[in-house]
C-alpha positions as CSV (number, residue, x, y, z in Angstrom):
1,M,89.2,80.9,104.8
2,N,85.7,81.5,103.3
3,N,84.4,79.5,100.4
4,S,84.7,82.2,97.7
5,K,88.4,82.9,98.6
6,R,89.2,79.2,98.7
7,I,87.6,78.8,95.3
8,A,89.4,81.8,93.8
9,D,92.8,80.7,95.1
10,D,92.3,77.2,93.8
11,L,91.3,78.4,90.3
12,R,94.1,80.9,90.2
13,A,96.6,78.1,90.9
14,L,94.9,75.9,88.4
15,I,95.2,78.6,85.7
16,S,98.9,79.3,86.6
17,E,99.7,75.6,86.2
18,G,97.9,75.4,82.8
19,G,95.4,72.9,84.2
20,L,92.3,74.0,82.2
21,V,91.2,72.4,78.9
22,D,91.3,75.0,76.2
23,D,91.7,77.7,78.9
24,Q,88.0,77.5,79.7
25,L,86.6,77.4,83.2
26,P,84.1,74.7,84.1
27,T,80.5,75.7,84.2
28,E,79.0,77.3,87.3
29,N,77.1,74.1,88.2
30,S,80.3,72.1,87.9
31,L,82.2,74.4,90.2
32,M,79.4,74.3,92.7
33,A,79.6,70.5,92.7
34,K,83.4,70.3,92.8
35,Y,83.8,72.7,95.8
36,R,80.5,71.8,97.4
37,A,79.7,75.5,97.5
38,S,76.8,77.8,96.9
39,R,76.1,79.6,93.6
40,Y,76.8,82.8,95.5
41,A,80.3,81.6,96.6
42,V,81.2,80.5,93.1
43,R,80.0,83.7,91.5
44,K,81.9,85.8,94.0
45,A,85.1,83.9,93.3
46,T,84.8,84.2,89.5
47,E,83.9,87.9,89.8
48,E,87.0,88.5,91.8
49,L,89.2,86.8,89.2
50,Q,87.4,88.8,86.5
51,K,88.2,92.1,88.4
52,Q,91.9,91.0,88.5
53,G,91.9,90.5,84.8
54,I,92.6,86.8,85.1
55,I,89.5,85.6,83.3
56,Y,86.8,87.1,81.1
57,K,83.2,86.0,80.3
58,V,81.7,85.5,76.8
59,Q,77.9,86.0,76.8
60,G,76.4,82.6,76.2
61,G,79.9,81.1,75.5
62,G,81.5,80.4,78.9
63,T,84.4,81.8,80.9
64,F,88.0,81.8,79.6
65,V,91.5,82.6,80.8
66,N,92.8,86.0,79.8
67,K,95.8,85.1,77.5
68,A,97.8,88.1,78.7
69,Y,97.5,87.0,82.3
70,K,98.4,83.4,81.4
71,K,101.5,84.5,79.7
72,K,102.5,86.6,82.8
73,T,101.8,84.0,85.5
74,L,103.8,81.3,83.6
75,S,106.8,83.6,83.5
76,H,107.4,83.9,87.3
77,A,109.6,87.0,86.6
78,V,110.0,90.2,88.5
79,G,111.8,93.2,87.0
80,L,113.9,95.6,89.1
81,V,114.9,99.0,87.7
82,T,117.5,100.6,90.0
83,A,119.2,104.0,90.0
84,G,122.2,102.3,91.6
85,D,121.8,102.5,95.3
86,L,120.6,98.9,95.7
87,A,123.9,97.5,94.5
88,E,125.9,99.8,96.7
89,N,124.2,99.0,99.9
90,G,124.3,95.3,99.3
91,L,120.5,94.8,98.9
92,L,120.5,93.6,95.3
93,N,121.7,90.1,95.9
94,T,119.6,89.8,99.0
95,I,116.4,90.7,97.1
96,S,117.3,88.4,94.2
97,T,117.9,85.4,96.6
98,A,114.6,86.1,98.4
99,F,112.6,86.0,95.2
100,F,114.5,82.9,94.0
101,K,113.5,81.1,97.2
102,K,109.8,81.9,96.3
103,G,110.2,80.5,92.8
104,Y,110.7,83.8,91.0
105,T,113.6,85.1,88.9
106,L,114.6,88.7,89.4
107,F,115.8,90.6,86.3
108,T,117.8,93.7,87.1
109,V,118.7,96.8,85.1
110,E,120.7,99.7,86.5
111,T,119.9,103.1,85.1
112,H,122.8,105.2,86.5
113,N,120.1,107.7,87.4
114,S,119.1,108.3,83.8
115,P,115.4,108.9,83.1
116,Q,115.8,107.7,79.5
117,S,117.5,104.5,80.6
118,E,114.7,104.0,83.2
119,Y,112.0,104.4,80.5
120,E,113.7,101.9,78.2
121,S,114.1,99.4,81.0
122,L,110.4,99.7,82.0
123,R,109.4,99.4,78.4
124,S,111.3,96.1,78.1
125,F,109.7,94.6,81.2
126,Y,106.3,95.8,79.9
127,D,106.9,94.1,76.6
128,L,108.1,90.9,78.3
129,N,105.0,90.8,80.5
130,A,106.8,90.6,83.8
131,D,104.6,89.7,86.8
132,A,105.8,92.8,88.7
133,V,108.3,95.6,88.4
134,L,110.2,97.2,91.3
135,I,111.4,100.8,90.6
136,E,114.0,102.8,92.3
137,P,113.3,106.1,90.5
138,S,115.9,108.1,88.5
139,Q,115.8,111.8,89.3
140,S,112.6,111.3,91.1
141,A,112.1,115.0,91.9
142,V,111.9,116.1,88.2
143,N,111.5,113.0,86.0
144,T,108.2,112.7,84.1
145,Q,109.3,110.6,81.2
146,S,108.0,107.2,82.5
147,L,104.7,108.4,83.9
148,K,102.5,107.5,81.0
149,L,104.2,104.1,80.6
150,L,103.7,103.3,84.3
151,G,100.0,104.0,83.9
152,E,99.8,101.6,81.0
153,M,101.6,98.9,83.0
154,Q,99.0,99.3,85.8
155,V,96.1,99.1,83.4
156,N,97.5,95.9,82.0
157,K,98.0,94.3,85.4
158,I,101.8,94.5,85.6
159,F,102.2,95.3,89.3
160,T,104.5,98.3,90.0
161,F,106.2,99.1,93.3
162,F,108.5,102.0,94.3
163,L,111.6,101.7,96.3
164,F,112.9,104.5,98.5
165,S,111.1,107.3,96.5
166,S,108.2,107.6,94.1
167,Y,106.5,109.8,91.5
168,P,103.7,111.6,93.3
169,S,101.3,111.3,90.3
170,V,101.6,107.5,90.1
171,S,99.6,105.5,92.7
172,A,101.6,102.5,93.7
173,P,102.9,100.9,96.9
174,L,106.1,102.6,98.2
175,F,108.7,101.0,100.4
176,S,110.8,103.9,101.8
177,L,112.8,105.2,104.7
178,T,112.1,108.0,107.2
179,D,114.4,110.3,105.2
180,A,113.5,113.7,106.6
181,D,113.1,112.7,110.2
182,S,116.2,110.6,110.2
183,E,118.4,113.3,108.6
184,A,117.0,115.7,111.2
185,A,117.9,113.3,114.0
186,V,121.4,112.8,112.6
187,T,122.0,116.6,112.2
188,S,120.8,117.2,115.8
189,E,123.2,114.5,117.0
190,V,126.0,116.2,115.2
191,I,125.1,119.5,116.8
192,Q,125.0,117.8,120.2
193,M,128.5,116.6,119.6
194,G,129.7,120.2,119.7
195,H,129.6,121.1,116.0
196,K,128.5,124.7,115.3
197,R,129.5,125.2,111.6
198,L,127.8,122.6,109.3
199,L,127.9,122.1,105.6
200,G,125.1,120.1,104.0
201,I,125.4,118.6,100.5
202,F,122.2,117.5,98.7
203,Q,121.1,116.5,95.3
204,V,117.9,118.5,94.4
205,D,116.6,116.3,91.5
206,D,116.3,113.3,93.8
207,M,113.2,113.2,96.1
208,R,115.0,111.3,98.8
209,S,117.8,113.8,98.9
210,V,115.3,116.7,99.0
211,L,113.5,115.1,102.0
212,R,116.9,114.7,103.7
213,M,117.7,118.3,103.0
214,N,114.5,119.4,104.6
215,G,115.4,117.4,107.7
216,F,118.8,119.0,107.8
217,I,117.3,122.5,107.6
218,R,114.7,121.7,110.2
219,A,117.4,120.5,112.7
220,Y,119.8,123.4,112.3
221,Q,117.1,126.0,112.3
222,Q,116.3,125.0,115.9
223,H,119.8,126.2,116.9
224,P,120.3,129.9,115.9
225,E,124.0,129.8,116.7
226,V,124.3,126.9,114.2
227,A,122.0,128.3,111.5
228,L,124.0,131.5,111.2
229,N,127.2,129.6,110.5
230,S,125.9,126.7,108.4
231,Y,125.8,126.4,104.6
232,M,124.5,124.1,101.9
233,E,125.8,123.0,98.5
234,T,123.1,121.6,96.2
235,Y,123.5,120.1,92.8
236,Q,121.7,118.1,90.1
237,S,122.8,114.8,88.7
238,S,123.5,116.4,85.3
239,E,126.4,118.4,86.9
240,S,129.9,117.0,86.7
241,L,131.3,115.5,89.9
242,R,134.4,117.5,89.6
243,A,132.5,120.8,89.6
244,V,130.5,119.8,92.7
245,I,133.6,118.7,94.6
246,E,135.4,121.9,93.7
247,R,132.5,123.9,95.2
248,V,132.8,121.9,98.4
249,R,136.6,122.4,98.4
250,M,136.2,126.1,98.3
251,H,134.7,126.0,101.8
252,F,138.1,124.8,103.1
253,I,140.9,126.0,100.8
254,D,142.3,129.5,101.7
255,V,139.6,129.8,104.5
256,D,140.6,130.5,108.1
257,K,140.4,127.4,110.1
258,E,138.0,129.0,112.6
259,L,135.6,129.7,109.7
260,R,135.6,126.3,108.1
261,P,132.8,123.8,108.5
262,T,133.5,121.4,111.3
263,A,131.0,118.7,110.1
264,I,129.6,117.8,106.7
265,V,126.2,116.1,106.4
266,V,125.9,114.4,103.0
267,H,122.7,113.0,101.4
268,D,124.4,109.7,100.4
269,D,127.5,107.7,101.0
270,R,128.6,107.9,97.4
271,M,129.1,111.7,97.5
272,A,130.3,111.5,101.1
273,L,133.2,109.2,100.1
274,Q,134.1,111.5,97.2
275,V,134.2,114.5,99.5
276,M,136.3,112.7,102.1
277,S,138.8,111.6,99.5
278,M,139.1,115.2,98.2
279,L,139.7,116.6,101.7
280,Q,142.3,114.0,102.5
281,R,144.2,114.8,99.3
282,A,144.1,118.5,100.3
283,G,145.7,117.7,103.7
284,I,142.5,118.2,105.7
285,R,142.2,115.4,108.3
286,V,139.0,113.4,108.9
287,P,137.8,113.5,111.7
288,E,140.4,115.7,113.4
289,D,139.7,118.8,111.2
290,V,136.2,117.9,110.0
291,S,133.7,115.2,110.6
292,I,131.6,113.6,107.7
293,V,128.3,111.7,107.8
294,G,126.8,109.9,104.8
295,F,123.5,108.1,104.3
296,G,122.7,104.6,103.0
297,D,125.2,102.3,104.7
298,S,127.0,101.3,101.5
299,I,129.3,98.4,101.5
300,Q,132.3,100.7,100.9
301,S,131.4,102.9,103.9
302,S,132.8,100.2,106.3
303,T,136.0,99.5,104.3
304,V,137.5,103.0,103.9
305,T,139.9,104.7,106.2
306,P,138.5,106.2,108.3
307,T,135.3,104.3,108.2
308,L,132.4,106.4,107.2
309,A,129.6,107.3,109.7
310,T,126.3,106.7,107.9
311,V,122.6,106.1,108.2
312,S,121.2,102.6,108.0
313,F,117.9,100.7,108.4
314,D,116.6,97.2,109.0
315,K,117.6,95.6,105.7
316,P,116.3,92.1,106.3
317,A,112.9,93.5,107.3
318,F,112.8,95.7,104.3
319,V,113.6,92.9,101.9
320,S,111.1,90.5,103.6
321,H,108.3,93.1,103.4
322,L,109.1,93.9,99.8
323,V,109.0,90.3,98.6
324,Q,105.9,89.5,100.7
325,Q,103.9,92.4,99.3
326,T,105.0,91.8,95.7
327,L,103.9,88.2,95.9
328,L,100.6,89.2,97.6
329,A,99.9,91.6,94.7
330,I,100.6,88.9,92.1
331,S,98.3,86.5,93.9
332,G,95.5,89.1,93.8
333,E,95.8,90.7,97.3
334,K,96.2,94.4,98.0
335,P,99.8,95.3,98.8
336,V,100.6,97.8,101.6
337,S,103.2,100.6,101.6
338,K,105.6,100.8,104.5
339,Q,108.1,103.3,105.8
340,F,111.2,102.0,107.7
341,P,113.0,104.0,110.4
342,A,116.6,104.8,109.7
343,Y,119.3,105.4,112.3
344,L,122.8,106.7,112.6
345,I,125.8,104.3,112.6
346,K,128.7,106.2,114.4
347,R,132.0,105.4,112.8
348,K,135.5,106.9,112.8
349,S,134.7,109.8,110.4
350,L,132.4,111.3,113.0
351,S,133.9,112.8,116.2
352,R,133.1,115.4,118.9
353,Y,134.2,119.0,118.3
354,P,136.8,120.0,119.3
355,Y,138.3,116.7,118.4
356,R,139.6,114.5,121.2
357,A,141.4,111.2,120.5
358,D,139.7,108.4,122.4
């Protein structure tokens, strides 16, 4: 470790612990003597802290701790604003535990995919001077309500991170999945299992779902015999669930069996489970009459009957990278975005066509 970084890290820790008299840094000469370092190394260290908004200099008066930064670093708090998926796929508790082991408390708010709720949650974390805020966006393909506030948070050194999707106009690290490529691979696998009539269900005000829809289209367009006999149902989160499910139901009720979809590819497990429940109530068997694949590996996907085929990813690696990069940003380092590959988990709801009992 070079001298300037060692000095900066030590001063940052000292500031966090409240170890400076009157929040004033020692003089340049004192720091040179303390660290046995050159004037250049000391100046480089203090300039770095100044760039990060940790300290400020008064001409002829010395160098002081930025009070806003001091308030933040003493809080050791990270905010998490989630649209809801983190709770469903079991990540929420894992993330909270990982931060707790590092000495940070995770405060969580669920928006239920509401842009207004997201804005209010972000405003609360901003006012409370959280060290960092993790955001799983609500209606990420259309929401613009939080953009100005996110810009203010970044200016005021509240580090922001996006989970799974982002707002294109906001520059912040993104931890996401290979949504388009993974959905394309899943759709191709379904086709290879003999399915020629597909139904895709996608939410068009969510960027993740839009990417998955693009992957679905890309895959079935490579098979003309499938493309001619495949359909999509799209919806927005403002639509009632009953209306969406009814539109899906119309692909099966009073439709000749040889014209019905034989497989349904759904953008997330939540909707896939609703569709499966509706079909079962209508007397349509899963997977004997139709296969279903979700996305997200929710907790419930492995507990229903039949168990739901879904798409998962390396959750421990995702959480580890998320926590590591958040703490790096808080300590003054530059965080790095990362995309995690997602893969199909074959379960009982997915079968070859025509159906054959194993």
